[in-house]
Structures are given as C-alpha cells and as structure tokens.
PASEBA-737034 format. One line per 3 residues: number of its first residue (from 1); for each residue x, y, z of N, C-alpha, C. Coordinates in pm, 1 decimal. Layout:
<rs>
NUM	X:Y:Z:X:Y:Z:X:Y:Z | ... $
</rs>
This chain:
<rs>
1	2234.9:1887.2:-4186.1:2270.8:1821.4:-4078.9:2195.1:1911.3:-3944.4 | 2199.3:1991.6:-3915.6:2141.3:2061.9:-3795.1:1964.4:2038.2:-3821.7 | 1911.7:2014.2:-3935.5:1747.7:2012.3:-3980.5:1746.8:1898.5:-3942.8 $
4	1842.9:1766.8:-3961.0:1820.0:1623.9:-3921.2:1830.5:1616.7:-3781.4 | 1931.9:1653.2:-3736.3:1954.2:1654.6:-3563.4:1829.7:1714.7:-3491.3 | 1781.7:1831.8:-3535.3:1686.1:1881.3:-3483.0:1525.9:1800.2:-3493.6 $
7	1514.0:1771.5:-3618.0:1398.1:1670.1:-3674.9:1390.1:1540.2:-3550.7 | 1518.6:1450.9:-3572.8:1554.8:1343.1:-3434.7:1488.7:1372.2:-3304.6 | 1548.4:1479.7:-3263.8:1541.8:1533.4:-3140.2:1374.3:1545.9:-3112.9 $
10	1316.3:1624.0:-3223.0:1170.1:1662.7:-3223.2:1095.7:1525.5:-3201.8 | 1111.2:1436.0:-3289.5:1067.4:1289.2:-3276.8:1050.3:1246.2:-3224.0 | 1199.2:1230.2:-3120.4:1229.7:1163.8:-3002.1:1132.1:1225.4:-2881.9 $
13	1108.5:1341.1:-2850.5:1042.0:1449.5:-2759.7:870.9:1373.8:-2811.6 | 815.6:1381.6:-2888.4:709.1:1345.3:-2919.7:715.2:1183.7:-2892.5 | 754.9:1085.7:-2912.5:756.1:943.6:-2860.1:754.6:960.8:-2726.1 $
16	854.1:976.5:-2649.6:868.9:1013.1:-2520.8:715.6:1057.1:-2434.9 | 696.3:1179.4:-2523.2:546.8:1222.7:-2464.2:445.1:1121.3:-2489.8 | 426.1:1080.9:-2600.7:303.2:981.5:-2607.4:329.0:850.9:-2518.2 $
19	447.9:805.9:-2523.1:405.5:695.6:-2418.8:435.4:717.8:-2290.3 | 450.9:838.1:-2218.3:399.0:901.8:-2123.6:249.2:876.9:-2078.4 | 188.4:964.6:-2153.5:73.0:976.0:-2137.8:-16.5:855.2:-2181.5 $
22	6.2:733.5:-2250.2:-49.3:675.3:-2300.5:-30.8:550.7:-2162.7 | 44.6:564.8:-2083.7:99.6:458.1:-1971.2:-25.4:474.6:-1900.5 | -108.8:362.5:-1817.2:-202.8:361.8:-1746.7:-124.6:377.0:-1598.7 $
25	-199.2:449.3:-1527.3:-157.0:487.7:-1390.3:-236.9:387.0:-1295.1 | -199.4:374.8:-1197.8:-254.6:322.1:-1073.7:-244.2:156.9:-1048.6 | -390.3:85.2:-1026.3:-334.7:-35.3:-1042.4:-407.7:-131.6:-1152.5 $
28	-346.5:-247.7:-1142.2:-394.9:-331.0:-1263.3:-528.0:-414.1:-1230.2 | -576.9:-477.5:-1323.1:-706.1:-549.0:-1315.2:-695.9:-647.9:-1219.1 | -563.1:-772.6:-1244.2:-558.8:-795.7:-1133.1:-508.9:-804.8:-1005.2 $
31	-438.1:-679.1:-991.9:-448.1:-589.0:-823.1:-571.0:-573.1:-801.1 | -715.0:-540.5:-840.3:-801.6:-511.8:-815.3:-865.7:-634.5:-760.9 | -880.9:-739.2:-829.2:-921.0:-861.7:-807.6:-842.8:-898.7:-680.3 $
34	-716.7:-888.4:-664.4:-657.3:-969.5:-529.7:-701.5:-855.0:-416.9 | -735.3:-721.6:-434.2:-794.5:-667.3:-322.6:-906.1:-659.3:-281.9 | -1015.8:-688.1:-365.1:-1120.5:-729.9:-335.9:-1131.9:-891.0:-289.6 $
37	-1097.1:-964.6:-372.3:-1065.6:-1108.7:-272.9:-1014.5:-1133.3:-150.2 | -918.6:-1015.1:-87.7:-873.5:-1050.0:2.3:-988.7:-979.5:141.7 | -1082.0:-920.0:86.5:-1171.4:-872.8:200.2:-1301.6:-939.8:159.3 $
40	-1356.8:-982.8:62.7:-1497.3:-1035.0:28.4:-1426.4:-1176.3:-59.4 | -1391.1:-1270.5:-6.3:-1356.8:-1414.2:-19.8:-1496.0:-1462.0:-108.9 | -1445.8:-1530.1:-242.3:-1574.0:-1600.1:-324.7:-1499.8:-1577.4:-449.0 $
43	-1594.0:-1652.7:-561.8:-1537.1:-1672.1:-674.5:-1608.9:-1507.4:-746.3 | -1494.0:-1497.0:-837.2:-1489.4:-1363.9:-917.1:-1593.8:-1415.1:-1034.4 | -1673.2:-1324.6:-1055.5:-1752.6:-1332.0:-1179.7:-1722.0:-1283.4:-1285.5 $
46	-1694.5:-1141.0:-1254.3:-1680.2:-1038.1:-1365.7:-1569.7:-941.6:-1303.0 | -1488.1:-852.8:-1408.4:-1421.8:-730.4:-1359.3:-1416.0:-657.2:-1499.0 | -1487.5:-514.2:-1434.2:-1519.5:-406.1:-1524.1:-1435.1:-300.5:-1473.9 $
49	-1368.9:-202.5:-1575.6:-1307.2:-64.1:-1514.6:-1409.2:37.2:-1576.3 | -1429.4:130.1:-1514.3:-1538.5:245.2:-1535.3:-1440.9:347.9:-1514.2 | -1414.1:435.6:-1587.4:-1306.7:538.0:-1542.9:-1212.7:513.8:-1427.2 $
52	-1213.1:584.1:-1335.1:-1119.4:529.7:-1244.2:-1163.8:464.0:-1136.7 | -1267.0:357.7:-1165.8:-1292.9:261.2:-1066.7:-1317.4:114.0:-1132.0 | -1247.3:23.9:-1052.8:-1278.4:-78.8:-1088.2:-1403.9:-154.0:-1020.1 $
55	-1485.0:-230.7:-1084.4:-1582.7:-309.6:-1018.0:-1570.7:-450.0:-1038.5 | -1554.6:-537.6:-927.0:-1551.9:-659.3:-912.0:-1688.6:-745.7:-858.5 | -1689.1:-803.5:-933.9:-1844.1:-891.1:-879.8:-1791.6:-1026.7:-839.9 $
58	-1831.4:-1037.2:-705.2:-1778.5:-1181.5:-657.4:-1908.4:-1241.6:-583.6 | -1907.6:-1375.7:-625.3:-2005.5:-1484.8:-573.0:-1932.7:-1545.7:-428.4 | -2024.6:-1505.6:-321.4:-1939.4:-1546.0:-219.9:-2027.8:-1728.1:-193.9 $
61	-1969.1:-1808.8:-128.7:-1993.4:-1925.9:-73.6:-2126.4:-1966.1:-9.3 | -2175.2:-1845.4:21.0:-2331.3:-1853.2:85.6:-2432.2:-1803.5:-29.5 | -2375.1:-1789.6:-132.1:-2468.5:-1769.2:-279.7:-2495.1:-1581.2:-271.5 $
64	-2430.7:-1514.1:-194.9:-2459.7:-1382.8:-234.7:-2388.5:-1320.3:-338.9 | -2407.7:-1227.7:-433.5:-2322.9:-1167.3:-499.4:-2333.1:-999.4:-492.1 | -2189.9:-1001.3:-490.6:-2154.1:-843.5:-435.9:-2085.9:-769.5:-525.2 $
67	-2078.6:-647.8:-548.4:-2000.8:-574.6:-677.4:-1931.1:-472.7:-556.4 | -1779.1:-505.5:-550.4:-1693.2:-422.4:-508.8:-1642.9:-310.0:-586.6 | -1650.4:-160.4:-530.1:-1559.4:-100.1:-620.8:-1435.9:-61.2:-564.7 $
70	-1386.3:-65.5:-641.3:-1216.3:-9.1:-621.3:-1162.1:95.6:-717.0 | -1088.2:213.4:-619.3:-1037.0:303.7:-683.8:-913.6:246.5:-770.0 | -910.4:274.4:-912.4:-816.1:246.5:-978.0:-693.3:294.9:-974.6 $
73	-684.9:406.9:-899.2:-577.6:483.7:-890.0:-469.7:441.3:-749.9 | -585.2:434.4:-634.8:-526.4:403.5:-483.0:-524.8:256.2:-463.1 | -600.5:182.3:-505.6:-650.9:65.8:-486.5:-747.7:49.4:-373.8 $
76	-772.5:138.0:-316.0:-873.2:125.7:-201.7:-1004.5:134.8:-242.3 | -1067.5:29.0:-122.0:-1195.1:3.3:-144.5:-1300.6:100.5:-132.3 | -1372.6:138.0:-245.4:-1477.6:220.9:-205.4:-1612.9:224.2:-178.2 $
79	-1673.9:90.8:-209.2:-1813.6:60.1:-120.6:-1791.0:-114.6:-140.0 | -1873.6:-175.9:-22.4:-1875.3:-276.0:-48.4:-1906.6:-302.5:98.0 | -1978.3:-362.1:166.0:-2024.7:-405.4:294.8:-1935.9:-517.0:340.8 $
82	-1902.5:-537.1:446.7:-1849.7:-628.9:484.2:-1960.3:-748.5:570.3 | -2068.4:-684.5:587.0:-2163.7:-756.6:650.0:-2254.3:-862.3:533.5 | -2222.8:-813.7:399.8:-2289.2:-887.6:297.2:-2190.2:-1033.9:311.0 $
85	-2077.8:-1016.9:308.0:-1968.4:-1163.4:295.0:-1890.3:-1170.3:434.4 | -1868.1:-1259.9:414.7:-1776.0:-1322.5:538.3:-1620.4:-1296.7:506.0 | -1563.5:-1170.3:586.3:-1428.7:-1161.1:572.8:-1347.4:-1239.3:584.7 $
88	-1229.7:-1261.8:476.2:-1125.8:-1350.5:481.2:-1048.8:-1342.5:609.4 | -1023.3:-1483.6:672.3:-945.8:-1505.3:795.2:-792.1:-1535.4:761.2 $
</rs>
C-alpha cells in the first residue's frame, strides 16, 4: 500500500514539474504583434520567434518594410526606428 502511495506521489511530482518547465514564459506571438503595430502601424508580413526575441516584419503604408525586435519575456521593443515608419496616432 505504501509503495503505491509513494509511486503516485512521485508520478504526480514529475507531472507537475514537467508542466512547469514546459510552459512558455513571457508574451505570446499575438501580443508581440500588438506591441509592434501600436508603434509601427502597417500590414504584418511575418512573425518569427528566435530564442528570446520575436521578429515582427511590417509593411508600412509608404511601402517600407521594417523588422521590429521584441523581447519575448518583457514585451519591450529592442530595435526599430520610429523615423522609418510613421507612429500610430
């Protein structure tokens, strides 16, 4: 009886541990798009996640393509010049 009990406890701990480490932290892809398009309006062409950074490619109304890098953990814009695209008003 004790063996079954301890086996169930152990398996439960493994399951909880794997769920905790498998869960992605930070912001979602959609949140990265929302952050990028608030500062750089336009049509989103692509979104890629590379390690801890989302790269959001945007086509502005003036025809310029800009890649905005957003920290996947904090949601802060890491790069992207506001001079290239007209900021959203």
